[in-house]
C-alpha positions in Angstrom: -19.2 4.7 -10.7 -18.5 1.7 -8.5 -16.1 -0.1 -10.8 -12.8 -0.1 -10.9 -12.5 2.7 -13.9 -14.8 4.8 -11.9 -12.6 5.3 -9.1 -9.3 5.0 -10.7 -7.1 5.9 -14.0 -5.8 3.0 -14.7 -3.9 4.3 -17.5 -0.4 3.2 -17.3 -1.2 2.1 -13.7 1.7 -0.4 -12.6 -1.0 -3.0 -11.0 -3.5 -2.1 -13.7 -4.2 -6.0 -14.0 -5.4 -6.3 -10.5 -8.5 -5.2 -11.6 -9.4 -7.7 -14.5 -12.7 -9.1 -14.4 -13.5 -7.1 -11.5 -17.2 -5.3 -11.9 -17.5 -3.6 -8.7 -14.8 -2.5 -6.8 -14.5 -3.8 -3.3 -14.3 -7.7 -5.2 -10.4 -6.8 -5.7 -10.5 -7.1 -1.9 -10.3 -11.3 -2.6 -7.5 -10.9 -5.2 -5.2 -9.2 -3.4 -3.3 -12.1 -1.5 -3.2 -13.9 -5.1 -2.5 -11.0 -7.1 0.3 -10.4 -5.0 1.9 -13.8 -4.9 2.2 -13.7 -8.6 3.7 -10.9 -8.8 6.4 -11.5 -6.5 6.8 -15.2 -8.6 7.1 -13.1 -11.8 9.5 -10.7 -9.8 11.6 -13.5 -7.9 12.5 -15.0 -11.9 14.7 -11.8 -12.0 16.4 -12.5 -8.5 14.7 -9.3 -6.9 13.8 -11.5 -3.4 15.7 -10.7 -0.3 15.8 -14.6 0.9 16.0 -13.9 4.9 12.3 -15.2 5.9 12.1 -15.2 9.9 15.5 -12.8 10.1 15.8 -9.3 11.6 18.4 -7.8 9.9 21.7 -7.1 11.6 23.0 -5.0 9.0 21.5 -2.9 6.1 21.6 -4.8 2.6 21.3 -3.3 -0.5 19.6 -5.2 -3.6 20.6 -4.1 -7.3 20.4 -6.2 -10.3 19.5 -9.4 -8.5 22.6 -9.1 -6.4 22.5 -8.7 -2.3 25.3 -6.5 -1.1 26.1 -6.8 2.3 28.6 -4.6 2.4 30.7 -2.6 -0.3 28.5 0.0 -1.1 27.8 3.6 0.1 24.1 5.3 1.0 23.9 8.7 -0.3 20.6 9.6 0.9 17.6 11.3 -0.9 13.9 10.8 -1.2 13.0 7.7 -2.9 9.5 8.8 -3.9 11.0 11.3 -5.9 14.0 9.4 -7.2 16.6 10.8 -5.7 17.7 8.0 -3.3 20.9 7.2 -4.7 23.6 4.0 -3.9 27.2 4.2 -4.5 28.2 0.6 -6.0 31.5 -0.2 -7.5 32.2 3.5 -7.7 29.2 4.5 -9.6 25.8 6.0 -8.4 22.9 4.2 -8.8 19.2 4.8 -8.3 18.0 1.9 -9.1 19.1 -0.5 -5.6 16.8 -0.7 -3.2 18.1 -0.2 0.5 16.7 -2.3 3.4 18.1 -0.9 6.9 19.6 -2.9 9.7 16.8 -3.6 12.3 14.2 -4.6 9.4 11.9 -7.7 10.6 11.5 -9.7 7.4 9.3 -12.8 8.2 8.9 -14.4 5.0 10.5 -14.9 2.0 7.4 -13.8 -0.1 8.3 -10.2 -0.3 9.4 -8.3 -2.9 11.7 -5.0 -2.7 11.4 -3.4 -6.4 14.4 -1.5 -7.2 14.5 2.3 -5.5 12.3 1.4 -2.8 14.0 1.9 0.8 12.6 0.2 4.1 13.8 1.8 7.4 14.9 0.3 10.5 12.1 -1.3 12.9 9.7 -2.4 10.5 8.2 -5.6 10.3 6.9 -7.3 6.8 5.1 -10.6 6.5 4.5 -12.0 3.4 3.2 -12.2 0.8 4.1 -8.7 0.0 5.4 -6.3 -2.8 6.8 -2.8 -2.3 7.0 -1.3 -5.4 10.0 0.9 -7.2 10.4 4.4 -5.3 8.3 3.5 -2.2 9.1 4.1 1.1 8.5 1.9 4.2 9.3 3.9 7.3 10.5 3.2 10.7 8.0 1.0 13.0 5.5 0.0 9.8 3.5 -3.2 10.1 2.3 -4.9 7.1 0.6 -7.9 7.8 0.7 -9.8 4.6 -1.4 -9.5 1.4 0.1 -6.4 0.7 0.4 -4.7 -2.7 2.3 -1.2 -2.4 2.2 0.4 -6.0 5.4 3.0 -7.3 6.5 6.1 -5.1 4.1 5.4 -2.2 5.1 6.2 1.7 3.8 3.3 4.4 4.7 5.3 7.4 5.6 5.5 10.8 3.8 2.8 12.8 1.5 2.4 10.1 -0.5 -0.8 9.7 -1.2 -2.4 6.5 -3.6 -5.7 6.0 -4.9 -7.1 3.0 -4.7 -4.1 1.0 -3.4 -1.9 -1.9 -1.9 1.3 -2.4 -1.6 2.2 -5.8 1.0 4.8 -7.4 1.8 7.7 -5.1 -0.3 7.0 -2.7 0.5 8.1 1.2 -0.2 6.8 4.4 2.6 8.9 5.9 1.9 8.8 9.9 -0.2 6.2 12.9 -2.4 4.9 10.0 -4.5 1.6 9.9 -5.4 0.4 6.6 -7.2 -3.0 6.7 -9.1 -4.8 3.6 -8.6 -1.2 1.7 -7.8 -0.3 -1.4 -6.2 3.6 -1.4 -6.1 5.1 -5.4 -3.5 7.1 -7.0 -2.3 10.1 -5.1 -4.2 9.5 -2.0 -3.1 11.4 1.1 -4.5 10.2 4.3 -3.5 12.5 7.3 -1.8 11.6 10.0 -3.9 9.3 12.6 -6.6 8.0 9.6 -8.1 4.9 10.7 -9.9 3.1 7.8 -11.7 0.6 10.2 -12.5 -2.9 8.4 -15.0 -4.8 11.1 -18.5 -4.7 12.0 -19.4 -4.5 15.6 -22.2 -6.6 14.6 -21.5 -9.2 12.3 -24.0 -8.4 9.3 -23.5 -7.7 5.6 -22.6 -4.6 3.9 -25.2 -2.3 1.9 -23.5 0.0 -0.7 -26.0 2.5 -2.6 -25.9 4.1 -5.8 -29.0 5.9 -7.1 -31.8 3.3 -6.9 -29.1 0.1 -6.5 -28.4 -1.5 -3.6 -25.3 -3.9 -3.5 -24.9 -6.4 -0.7 -21.9 -7.5 0.4 -21.4 -10.6 2.3 -18.2 -10.6 3.9 -16.9 -9.8 7.5 -14.1 -7.6 6.8 -14.4 -4.5 4.5 -12.8 -1.3 5.4 -12.6 1.8 2.8 -11.5 2.1 -1.1 -10.7 5.8 -1.9 -10.9 6.7 -5.5 -7.8 8.5 -6.9 -6.5 12.0 -5.2 -8.6 11.6 -2.0 -7.4 13.3 0.9 -8.0 12.8 4.5 -7.9 14.8 7.7 -5.5 14.0 10.6 -7.6 11.6 12.9 -10.3 10.8 10.8 -11.9 7.8 10.6 -13.9 5.4 7.9 -16.4 3.5 8.8 -16.2 -0.2 7.5 -17.9 -0.4 4.0 -17.0 3.1 2.9 -16.5 3.9 -0.5 -15.5 7.4 -2.1 -15.2 8.7 -5.2 -12.0 10.6 -6.2 -11.0 13.8 -5.0 -13.1 13.6 -1.8 -11.6 15.5 1.3 -12.4 14.7 4.5 -12.0 17.1 7.4 -9.9 16.3 10.3 -11.8 14.3 13.3 -14.8 13.1 11.2 -16.3 10.1 11.7 -17.1 8.8 7.9 -20.5 7.1 7.5 -20.0 4.0 5.6 -21.6 3.7 1.8 -21.0 5.8 -1.3 -20.0 9.1 -1.4 -19.6 10.8 -5.1 -16.5 12.2 -6.8 -15.2 15.3 -4.9 -17.7 15.3 -1.8 -16.3 17.4 1.3 -17.4 15.1 4.2 -17.1 17.8 7.5 
């Protein structure tokens, strides 16, 4: 239950290799940066990286087929997370173009923008960060590095993310904090959800399942939410929280650390 396969459906998952060799799911927190850098390096071989580190974009750009377009395109709109975002290039409508809007702060070169993703004005991104196909980074989002965003995800308005993973179709749409955390497939964080990652007193974390207590000696450990978990608005998970798939958290709850079995209702 505390293995990756106990929390996530890894079949056809775009980032399943992230969990290779991981026995206890929180071990993946030490692999995010290296995995993200490797993923960016592989994507860079196909010319999919916008090399403008340290720059605030003065104009909207489109990336398609390894080419960066500063002009000669028309944005047709549509929801990228549903595959509906369209761009007209050379008279043809394309759904495989990434759109990076003017006003985005790109702090490093180690940032990958996959086909069909969109980054809105005012977002600030540090590397290494991988933004997957069809994902949307909304206005004012802050990605602080070692961020792995899967397919069709939402990094919402003023959401902050650091050393964290969003598996396919996970959403943190509004005012969220993700620190040293993993969101499973189709997880949805209600507005204002905070995944706290630092104990006030520096002590190990303890995760108990049945008669076994696991001691985790790391300074920062946020939350790991299994597939399809949902949190209510303004909820907070205490550092060292692990939830099985399909858990529900009521609004304004402070979730206790430790393991919460699948389908728990926390209220």
